[in-house]
N, CA, C and O atoms as CSV, one atom per row, in Angstrom:
chain,resi,resn,atom,element,x,y,z
A,1,MET,N,N,0.840,-1.155,0.000
A,1,MET,CA,C,0.000,0.000,0.000
A,1,MET,C,C,0.898,1.234,0.000
A,1,MET,O,O,1.759,1.380,0.868
A,2,HIS,N,N,0.699,2.107,-0.959
A,2,HIS,CA,C,1.452,3.356,-1.029
A,2,HIS,C,C,0.867,4.325,0.009
A,2,HIS,O,O,-0.301,4.218,0.384
A,3,LEU,N,N,1.685,5.255,0.457
A,3,LEU,CA,C,1.273,6.102,1.572
A,3,LEU,C,C,1.876,7.490,1.435
A,3,LEU,O,O,3.033,7.639,1.043
A,4,LEU,N,N,1.083,8.509,1.763
A,4,LEU,CA,C,1.560,9.886,1.844
A,4,LEU,C,C,1.299,10.364,3.266
A,4,LEU,O,O,0.154,10.374,3.719
A,5,VAL,N,N,2.366,10.763,3.977
A,5,VAL,CA,C,2.260,11.210,5.360
A,5,VAL,C,C,2.612,12.687,5.424
A,5,VAL,O,O,3.661,13.113,4.941
A,6,VAL,N,N,1.714,13.465,6.032
A,6,VAL,CA,C,1.942,14.892,6.243
A,6,VAL,C,C,2.106,15.071,7.751
A,6,VAL,O,O,1.122,15.140,8.487
A,7,ASP,N,N,3.344,15.144,8.197
A,7,ASP,CA,C,3.666,15.239,9.631
A,7,ASP,C,C,3.984,16.691,9.951
A,7,ASP,O,O,5.140,17.109,9.895
A,8,ILE,N,N,2.941,17.464,10.292
A,8,ILE,CA,C,3.125,18.901,10.513
A,8,ILE,C,C,3.225,19.261,11.989
A,8,ILE,O,O,3.052,20.421,12.365
A,9,PHE,N,N,3.506,18.259,12.827
A,9,PHE,CA,C,3.711,18.515,14.243
A,9,PHE,C,C,5.176,18.255,14.582
A,9,PHE,O,O,5.754,17.273,14.116
A,10,PRO,N,N,5.779,19.129,15.390
A,10,PRO,CA,C,7.179,18.891,15.785
A,10,PRO,C,C,7.317,17.560,16.515
A,10,PRO,O,O,6.363,17.084,17.131
A,11,PRO,N,N,8.505,16.958,16.447
A,11,PRO,CA,C,8.725,15.675,17.124
A,11,PRO,C,C,8.582,15.812,18.638
A,11,PRO,O,O,8.736,16.895,19.203
A,12,THR,N,N,8.286,14.693,19.270
A,12,THR,CA,C,8.145,14.648,20.728
A,12,THR,C,C,9.135,13.619,21.279
A,12,THR,O,O,9.903,13.022,20.525
A,13,LYS,N,N,9.109,13.420,22.590
A,13,LYS,CA,C,9.997,12.417,23.187
A,13,LYS,C,C,9.622,11.013,22.727
A,13,LYS,O,O,10.453,10.106,22.781
A,14,PHE,N,N,8.374,10.818,22.272
A,14,PHE,CA,C,7.930,9.507,21.815
A,14,PHE,C,C,8.323,9.231,20.364
A,14,PHE,O,O,8.410,8.074,19.952
A,15,ASP,N,N,8.563,10.300,19.585
A,15,ASP,CA,C,8.985,10.149,18.189
A,15,ASP,C,C,10.030,11.223,17.878
A,15,ASP,O,O,9.759,12.143,17.106
A,16,PRO,N,N,11.227,11.114,18.475
A,16,PRO,CA,C,12.240,12.161,18.332
A,16,PRO,C,C,12.697,12.397,16.893
A,16,PRO,O,O,13.254,13.453,16.592
A,17,SER,N,N,12.475,11.443,16.010
A,17,SER,CA,C,12.812,11.618,14.591
A,17,SER,C,C,11.548,11.811,13.756
A,17,SER,O,O,11.577,11.641,12.537
A,18,GLY,N,N,10.441,12.164,14.408
A,18,GLY,CA,C,9.190,12.381,13.705
A,18,GLY,C,C,8.534,11.073,13.295
A,18,GLY,O,O,9.041,9.985,13.567
A,19,VAL,N,N,7.397,11.212,12.635
A,19,VAL,CA,C,6.652,10.030,12.212
A,19,VAL,C,C,7.448,9.230,11.184
A,19,VAL,O,O,7.427,7.999,11.200
A,20,HIS,N,N,8.151,9.928,10.290
A,20,HIS,CA,C,8.944,9.213,9.287
A,20,HIS,C,C,10.000,8.329,9.960
A,20,HIS,O,O,10.190,7.181,9.559
A,21,GLY,N,N,10.677,8.848,10.965
A,21,GLY,CA,C,11.666,8.047,11.690
A,21,GLY,C,C,11.035,6.834,12.348
A,21,GLY,O,O,11.619,5.751,12.353
A,22,ALA,N,N,9.825,7.016,12.913
A,22,ALA,CA,C,9.123,5.899,13.548
A,22,ALA,C,C,8.724,4.843,12.515
A,22,ALA,O,O,8.800,3.645,12.787
A,23,ILE,N,N,8.297,5.291,11.332
A,23,ILE,CA,C,7.942,4.339,10.274
A,23,ILE,C,C,9.176,3.567,9.832
A,23,ILE,O,O,9.121,2.348,9.668
A,24,LEU,N,N,10.283,4.264,9.640
A,24,LEU,CA,C,11.510,3.581,9.208
A,24,LEU,C,C,11.956,2.517,10.195
A,24,LEU,O,O,12.456,1.466,9.794
A,25,GLU,N,N,11.777,2.782,11.484
A,25,GLU,CA,C,12.159,1.797,12.503
A,25,GLU,C,C,11.388,0.486,12.337
A,25,GLU,O,O,11.890,-0.581,12.692
A,26,GLN,N,N,10.172,0.565,11.800
A,26,GLN,CA,C,9.320,-0.616,11.658
A,26,GLN,C,C,9.579,-1.395,10.370
A,26,GLN,O,O,9.149,-2.541,10.238
A,27,LEU,N,N,10.269,-0.784,9.437
A,27,LEU,CA,C,10.557,-1.469,8.172
A,27,LEU,C,C,11.737,-2.414,8.341
A,27,LEU,O,O,12.723,-2.069,8.993
A,28,GLU,N,N,11.643,-3.586,7.766
A,28,GLU,CA,C,12.710,-4.575,7.859
A,28,GLU,C,C,13.990,-4.098,7.195
A,28,GLU,O,O,15.087,-4.340,7.699
A,29,ASP,N,N,13.848,-3.419,6.064
A,29,ASP,CA,C,15.003,-3.007,5.269
A,29,ASP,C,C,15.222,-1.499,5.349
A,29,ASP,O,O,15.439,-0.840,4.332
A,30,ALA,N,N,15.162,-0.961,6.568
A,30,ALA,CA,C,15.236,0.490,6.765
A,30,ALA,C,C,16.590,1.083,6.383
A,30,ALA,O,O,16.650,2.248,5.989
A,31,GLY,N,N,17.665,0.329,6.487
A,31,GLY,CA,C,18.979,0.861,6.134
A,31,GLY,C,C,19.561,1.711,7.252
A,31,GLY,O,O,19.413,1.399,8.433
A,32,ASP,N,N,20.230,2.796,6.854
A,32,ASP,CA,C,20.896,3.674,7.822
A,32,ASP,C,C,19.892,4.372,8.732
A,32,ASP,O,O,18.748,4.595,8.336
A,33,PRO,N,N,20.316,4.724,9.967
A,33,PRO,CA,C,19.425,5.455,10.873
A,33,PRO,C,C,19.043,6.808,10.263
A,33,PRO,O,O,19.839,7.427,9.557
A,34,TYR,N,N,17.837,7.247,10.541
A,34,TYR,CA,C,17.326,8.518,10.030
A,34,TYR,C,C,17.465,9.588,11.101
A,34,TYR,O,O,17.134,9.361,12.265
A,35,HIS,N,N,17.952,10.743,10.704
A,35,HIS,CA,C,18.090,11.872,11.618
A,35,HIS,C,C,17.299,13.044,11.053
A,35,HIS,O,O,17.585,13.529,9.959
A,36,LEU,N,N,16.315,13.488,11.800
A,36,LEU,CA,C,15.477,14.607,11.406
A,36,LEU,C,C,16.286,15.898,11.492
A,36,LEU,O,O,16.894,16.163,12.529
A,37,PRO,N,N,16.311,16.714,10.428
A,37,PRO,CA,C,17.062,17.975,10.501
A,37,PRO,C,C,16.461,18.908,11.563
A,37,PRO,O,O,15.264,19.190,11.520
A,38,ALA,N,N,17.248,19.375,12.484
A,38,ALA,CA,C,16.767,20.219,13.580
A,38,ALA,C,C,16.181,21.533,13.070
A,38,ALA,O,O,15.225,22.047,13.652
A,39,GLN,N,N,16.732,22.078,12.003
A,39,GLN,CA,C,16.259,23.366,11.495
A,39,GLN,C,C,14.975,23.241,10.669
A,39,GLN,O,O,14.334,24.250,10.373
A,40,GLU,N,N,14.595,22.017,10.295
A,40,GLU,CA,C,13.355,21.766,9.555
A,40,GLU,C,C,12.663,20.540,10.157
A,40,GLU,O,O,12.769,19.441,9.614
A,41,PRO,N,N,11.948,20.727,11.290
A,41,PRO,CA,C,11.433,19.584,12.039
A,41,PRO,C,C,10.136,18.959,11.516
A,41,PRO,O,O,9.662,17.972,12.080
A,42,LEU,N,N,9.555,19.515,10.451
A,42,LEU,CA,C,8.308,18.970,9.910
A,42,LEU,C,C,8.621,18.185,8.648
A,42,LEU,O,O,9.489,18.578,7.868
A,43,THR,N,N,7.922,17.080,8.443
A,43,THR,CA,C,8.258,16.182,7.340
A,43,THR,C,C,7.029,15.800,6.529
A,43,THR,O,O,5.969,15.494,7.075
A,44,LEU,N,N,7.197,15.827,5.219
A,44,LEU,CA,C,6.233,15.260,4.284
A,44,LEU,C,C,6.930,14.058,3.680
A,44,LEU,O,O,8.075,14.159,3.239
A,45,ALA,N,N,6.257,12.926,3.656
A,45,ALA,CA,C,6.876,11.704,3.150
A,45,ALA,C,C,5.894,10.940,2.279
A,45,ALA,O,O,4.768,10.656,2.688
A,46,SER,N,N,6.336,10.616,1.079
A,46,SER,CA,C,5.546,9.807,0.170
A,46,SER,C,C,6.268,8.476,0.009
A,46,SER,O,O,7.430,8.435,-0.396
A,47,TYR,N,N,5.570,7.385,0.329
A,47,TYR,CA,C,6.163,6.056,0.316
A,47,TYR,C,C,5.665,5.244,-0.875
A,47,TYR,O,O,4.477,5.251,-1.200
A,48,VAL,N,N,6.589,4.550,-1.511
A,48,VAL,CA,C,6.268,3.635,-2.603
A,48,VAL,C,C,6.403,2.228,-2.050
A,48,VAL,O,O,7.479,1.831,-1.601
A,49,ALA,N,N,5.312,1.475,-2.081
A,49,ALA,CA,C,5.315,0.100,-1.591
A,49,ALA,C,C,5.976,-0.785,-2.640
A,49,ALA,O,O,5.326,-1.269,-3.566
A,50,ASP,N,N,7.247,-0.980,-2.481
A,50,ASP,CA,C,8.059,-1.778,-3.394
A,50,ASP,C,C,9.135,-2.430,-2.542
A,50,ASP,O,O,9.182,-2.198,-1.334
A,51,ARG,N,N,9.985,-3.224,-3.130
A,51,ARG,CA,C,11.115,-3.829,-2.417
A,51,ARG,C,C,12.394,-3.260,-2.965
A,51,ARG,O,O,12.719,-3.541,-4.119
A,52,PRO,N,N,13.138,-2.483,-2.219
A,52,PRO,CA,C,12.797,-1.962,-0.900
A,52,PRO,C,C,11.796,-0.804,-1.002
A,52,PRO,O,O,11.582,-0.245,-2.078
A,53,VAL,N,N,11.190,-0.458,0.136
A,53,VAL,CA,C,10.284,0.689,0.190
A,53,VAL,C,C,11.090,1.940,-0.124
A,53,VAL,O,O,12.186,2.128,0.404
A,54,GLU,N,N,10.549,2.792,-0.982
A,54,GLU,CA,C,11.190,4.068,-1.301
A,54,GLU,C,C,10.406,5.185,-0.643
A,54,GLU,O,O,9.177,5.136,-0.574
A,55,ALA,N,N,11.121,6.196,-0.156
A,55,ALA,CA,C,10.469,7.348,0.459
A,55,ALA,C,C,10.985,8.618,-0.199
A,55,ALA,O,O,12.189,8.798,-0.384
A,56,TYR,N,N,10.060,9.485,-0.545
A,56,TYR,CA,C,10.383,10.808,-1.088
A,56,TYR,C,C,10.025,11.815,-0.005
A,56,TYR,O,O,8.874,11.897,0.422
A,57,LEU,N,N,11.027,12.587,0.440
A,57,LEU,CA,C,10.873,13.451,1.604
A,57,LEU,C,C,10.988,14.926,1.263
A,57,LEU,O,O,11.723,15.322,0.360
A,58,GLU,N,N,10.244,15.723,2.007
A,58,GLU,CA,C,10.390,17.177,2.038
A,58,GLU,C,C,10.403,17.554,3.506
A,58,GLU,O,O,9.546,17.113,4.272
A,59,HIS,N,N,11.380,18.374,3.906
A,59,HIS,CA,C,11.444,18.865,5.275
A,59,HIS,C,C,11.079,20.351,5.264
A,59,HIS,O,O,11.443,21.086,4.346
A,60,LEU,N,N,10.355,20.777,6.298
A,60,LEU,CA,C,9.851,22.146,6.355
A,60,LEU,C,C,10.005,22.743,7.743
A,60,LEU,O,O,10.176,22.033,8.734
A,61,ASN,N,N,9.938,24.081,7.787
A,61,ASN,CA,C,9.827,24.823,9.037
A,61,ASN,C,C,8.357,25.096,9.302
A,61,ASN,O,O,7.533,25.015,8.390
A,62,VAL,N,N,8.025,25.416,10.537
A,62,VAL,CA,C,6.670,25.838,10.877
A,62,VAL,C,C,6.345,27.097,10.081
A,62,VAL,O,O,7.151,28.026,10.024
A,63,GLY,N,N,5.164,27.126,9.469
A,63,GLY,CA,C,4.724,28.284,8.698
A,63,GLY,C,C,5.105,28.256,7.233
A,63,GLY,O,O,4.638,29.097,6.465
A,64,ALA,N,N,5.936,27.317,6.825
A,64,ALA,CA,C,6.335,27.228,5.421
A,64,ALA,C,C,5.163,26.693,4.599
A,64,ALA,O,O,4.384,25.878,5.091
A,65,PRO,N,N,5.032,27.148,3.345
A,65,PRO,CA,C,3.973,26.588,2.500
A,65,PRO,C,C,4.246,25.112,2.202
A,65,PRO,O,O,5.397,24.687,2.098
A,66,LEU,N,N,3.176,24.349,2.069
A,66,LEU,CA,C,3.297,22.916,1.789
A,66,LEU,C,C,3.471,22.704,0.287
A,66,LEU,O,O,2.635,23.160,-0.494
A,67,PRO,N,N,4.522,22.032,-0.129
A,67,PRO,CA,C,4.699,21.761,-1.559
A,67,PRO,C,C,3.791,20.618,-2.012
A,67,PRO,O,O,3.340,19.823,-1.187
A,68,PRO,N,N,3.522,20.531,-3.302
A,68,PRO,CA,C,2.803,19.350,-3.785
A,68,PRO,C,C,3.665,18.111,-3.527
A,68,PRO,O,O,4.891,18.167,-3.615
A,69,MET,N,N,3.012,16.999,-3.209
A,69,MET,CA,C,3.728,15.755,-2.944
A,69,MET,C,C,3.166,14.646,-3.810
A,69,MET,O,O,1.969,14.620,-4.096
A,70,PRO,N,N,4.033,13.720,-4.231
A,70,PRO,CA,C,3.540,12.601,-5.039
A,70,PRO,C,C,2.728,11.623,-4.199
A,70,PRO,O,O,3.112,11.265,-3.086
A,71,LEU,N,N,1.612,11.206,-4.749
A,71,LEU,CA,C,0.801,10.151,-4.167
A,71,LEU,C,C,0.824,9.026,-5.190
A,71,LEU,O,O,0.228,9.137,-6.261
A,72,PHE,N,N,1.515,7.940,-4.853
A,72,PHE,CA,C,1.775,6.874,-5.819
A,72,PHE,C,C,0.547,6.002,-6.042
A,72,PHE,O,O,-0.160,5.633,-5.105
A,73,LEU,N,N,0.318,5.685,-7.310
A,73,LEU,CA,C,-0.749,4.777,-7.728
A,73,LEU,C,C,-0.195,3.374,-7.893
A,73,LEU,O,O,-0.872,2.389,-7.598
A,74,ASP,N,N,1.034,3.289,-8.364
A,74,ASP,CA,C,1.808,2.055,-8.447
A,74,ASP,C,C,3.269,2.484,-8.384
A,74,ASP,O,O,3.529,3.687,-8.345
A,75,PRO,N,N,4.223,1.583,-8.372
A,75,PRO,CA,C,5.622,1.997,-8.199
A,75,PRO,C,C,6.151,2.969,-9.263
A,75,PRO,O,O,7.151,3.648,-9.029
A,76,ASP,N,N,5.499,3.041,-10.418
A,76,ASP,CA,C,5.999,3.900,-11.485
A,76,ASP,C,C,5.117,5.109,-11.797
A,76,ASP,O,O,5.526,5.981,-12.562
A,77,ARG,N,N,3.926,5.178,-11.225
A,77,ARG,CA,C,3.011,6.275,-11.549
A,77,ARG,C,C,2.492,6.935,-10.276
A,77,ARG,O,O,2.241,6.275,-9.268
A,78,TYR,N,N,2.341,8.249,-10.350
A,78,TYR,CA,C,1.832,9.009,-9.209
A,78,TYR,C,C,1.056,10.225,-9.713
A,78,TYR,O,O,1.157,10.611,-10.878
A,79,VAL,N,N,0.286,10.813,-8.810
A,79,VAL,CA,C,-0.343,12.110,-9.032
A,79,VAL,C,C,0.196,13.035,-7.951
A,79,VAL,O,O,0.495,12.598,-6.840
A,80,ASN,N,N,0.317,14.313,-8.283
A,80,ASN,CA,C,0.750,15.279,-7.277
A,80,ASN,C,C,-0.441,15.703,-6.433
A,80,ASN,O,O,-1.471,16.115,-6.967
A,81,ALA,N,N,-0.302,15.603,-5.128
A,81,ALA,CA,C,-1.334,16.051,-4.192
A,81,ALA,C,C,-1.051,17.517,-3.870
A,81,ALA,O,O,-0.002,17.832,-3.309
A,82,PRO,N,N,-1.985,18.427,-4.223
A,82,PRO,CA,C,-1.776,19.862,-3.987
A,82,PRO,C,C,-2.054,20.230,-2.523
A,82,PRO,O,O,-3.123,20.755,-2.210
A,83,LEU,N,N,-1.122,19.964,-1.649
A,83,LEU,CA,C,-1.349,20.084,-0.210
A,83,LEU,C,C,-1.693,21.504,0.235
A,83,LEU,O,O,-2.667,21.695,0.962
A,84,GLU,N,N,-0.921,22.497,-0.183
A,84,GLU,CA,C,-1.165,23.882,0.268
A,84,GLU,C,C,-2.552,24.350,-0.164
A,84,GLU,O,O,-3.298,24.916,0.635
A,85,GLU,N,N,-2.891,24.114,-1.415
A,85,GLU,CA,C,-4.193,24.545,-1.921
A,85,GLU,C,C,-5.333,23.824,-1.191
A,85,GLU,O,O,-6.355,24.433,-0.875
A,86,THR,N,N,-5.156,22.546,-0.929
A,86,THR,CA,C,-6.188,21.763,-0.251
A,86,THR,C,C,-6.381,22.235,1.180
A,86,THR,O,O,-7.514,22.424,1.621
A,87,TYR,N,N,-5.276,22.429,1.917
A,87,TYR,CA,C,-5.386,22.894,3.293
A,87,TYR,C,C,-5.952,24.304,3.349
A,87,TYR,O,O,-6.756,24.606,4.231
A,88,SER,N,N,-5.550,25.176,2.426
A,88,SER,CA,C,-6.069,26.547,2.401
A,88,SER,C,C,-7.566,26.564,2.142
A,88,SER,O,O,-8.300,27.303,2.799
A,89,ALA,N,N,-8.030,25.755,1.188
A,89,ALA,CA,C,-9.463,25.689,0.890
A,89,ALA,C,C,-10.238,25.160,2.089
A,89,ALA,O,O,-11.305,25.679,2.418
A,90,ALA,N,N,-9.708,24.129,2.745
A,90,ALA,CA,C,-10.387,23.577,3.920
A,90,ALA,C,C,-10.429,24.599,5.050
A,90,ALA,O,O,-11.454,24.747,5.716
A,91,TYR,N,N,-9.322,25.305,5.271
A,91,TYR,CA,C,-9.258,26.300,6.349
A,91,TYR,C,C,-10.192,27.466,6.056
A,91,TYR,O,O,-10.785,28.027,6.977
A,92,HIS,N,N,-10.329,27.834,4.801
A,92,HIS,CA,C,-11.224,28.919,4.420
A,92,HIS,C,C,-12.668,28.590,4.805
A,92,HIS,O,O,-13.456,29.497,5.072
A,93,GLY,N,N,-13.016,27.313,4.836
A,93,GLY,CA,C,-14.357,26.881,5.202
A,93,GLY,C,C,-14.611,26.818,6.704
A,93,GLY,O,O,-15.743,26.578,7.124
A,94,VAL,N,N,-13.591,27.027,7.512
A,94,VAL,CA,C,-13.756,27.006,8.968
A,94,VAL,C,C,-14.462,28.296,9.388
A,94,VAL,O,O,-14.077,29.373,8.931
A,95,PRO,N,N,-15.481,28.218,10.244
A,95,PRO,CA,C,-16.170,29.434,10.695
A,95,PRO,C,C,-15.188,30.436,11.315
A,95,PRO,O,O,-14.215,30.049,11.963
A,96,ALA,N,N,-15.457,31.711,11.108
A,96,ALA,CA,C,-14.560,32.785,11.557
A,96,ALA,C,C,-14.263,32.712,13.045
A,96,ALA,O,O,-13.135,32.974,13.462
A,97,VAL,N,N,-15.266,32.356,13.861
A,97,VAL,CA,C,-15.038,32.283,15.300
A,97,VAL,C,C,-13.949,31.257,15.620
A,97,VAL,O,O,-13.130,31.493,16.508
A,98,TRP,N,N,-13.927,30.119,14.912
A,98,TRP,CA,C,-12.907,29.096,15.173
A,98,TRP,C,C,-11.560,29.491,14.581
A,98,TRP,O,O,-10.519,29.151,15.144
A,99,ARG,N,N,-11.559,30.202,13.460
A,99,ARG,CA,C,-10.280,30.699,12.927
A,99,ARG,C,C,-9.646,31.670,13.909
A,99,ARG,O,O,-8.430,31.655,14.104
A,100,ASP,N,N,-10.473,32.525,14.538
A,100,ASP,CA,C,-9.951,33.462,15.543
A,100,ASP,C,C,-9.344,32.706,16.721
A,100,ASP,O,O,-8.288,33.089,17.222
A,101,VAL,N,N,-10.007,31.631,17.168
A,101,VAL,CA,C,-9.482,30.837,18.280
A,101,VAL,C,C,-8.172,30.167,17.874
A,101,VAL,O,O,-7.193,30.213,18.617
A,102,ILE,N,N,-8.154,29.548,16.703
A,102,ILE,CA,C,-6.956,28.851,16.230
A,102,ILE,C,C,-5.780,29.807,16.099
A,102,ILE,O,O,-4.652,29.467,16.456
A,103,GLU,N,N,-6.045,30.994,15.590
A,103,GLU,CA,C,-4.980,31.967,15.359
A,103,GLU,C,C,-4.674,32.832,16.574
A,103,GLU,O,O,-3.830,33.726,16.504
A,104,GLY,N,N,-5.362,32.568,17.699
A,104,GLY,CA,C,-5.063,33.293,18.949
A,104,GLY,C,C,-5.637,34.690,19.014
A,104,GLY,O,O,-5.200,35.491,19.842
A,105,ARG,N,N,-6.623,35.016,18.150
A,105,ARG,CA,C,-7.210,36.349,18.146
A,105,ARG,C,C,-8.450,36.432,19.009
A,105,ARG,O,O,-8.866,37.526,19.393
A,106,GLY,N,N,-9.050,35.289,19.320
A,106,GLY,CA,C,-10.283,35.292,20.115
A,106,GLY,C,C,-10.022,34.645,21.451
A,106,GLY,O,O,-8.984,34.021,21.671
A,107,THR,N,N,-10.988,34.805,22.346
A,107,THR,CA,C,-10.833,34.194,23.663
A,107,THR,C,C,-11.157,32.717,23.576
A,107,THR,O,O,-10.302,31.875,23.853
A,108,SER,N,N,-12.368,32.396,23.200
A,108,SER,CA,C,-12.771,31.014,22.915
A,108,SER,C,C,-14.219,31.062,22.482
A,108,SER,O,O,-14.918,32.050,22.708
A,109,ALA,N,N,-14.657,30.004,21.867
A,109,ALA,CA,C,-16.037,29.943,21.379
A,109,ALA,C,C,-17.022,29.702,22.523
A,109,ALA,O,O,-18.225,29.907,22.359
A,110,THR,N,N,-16.523,29.272,23.669
A,110,THR,CA,C,-17.419,28.927,24.776
A,110,THR,C,C,-17.550,30.048,25.786
A,110,THR,O,O,-18.343,29.922,26.719
A,111,SER,N,N,-16.812,31.136,25.647
A,111,SER,CA,C,-16.920,32.204,26.655
A,111,SER,C,C,-17.885,33.268,26.220
A,111,SER,O,O,-18.099,34.240,26.943
């Protein structure tokens, strides 16, 4: 099964190398240890289910725009997933009161 992972949360003590590092630990043929770049702690990873598993990575900082990422249909074909446009469209549909809460401009929806 091919997989696209959008890991937009900084690593924690439970996954110090992010979700991609945790996935690599579970693969039999992971190869060399993975080290998450400290200056770009967010990871986008597109996996090709093949032998060995291939991963296409993009590392980002908080607030950086999301690049399109390949979503594989088979080991040789993929479509680009327009992540930034998709997230922006979804966020645009969030009610203004919740956008204010998320962005720290409001007190809360329950007060």
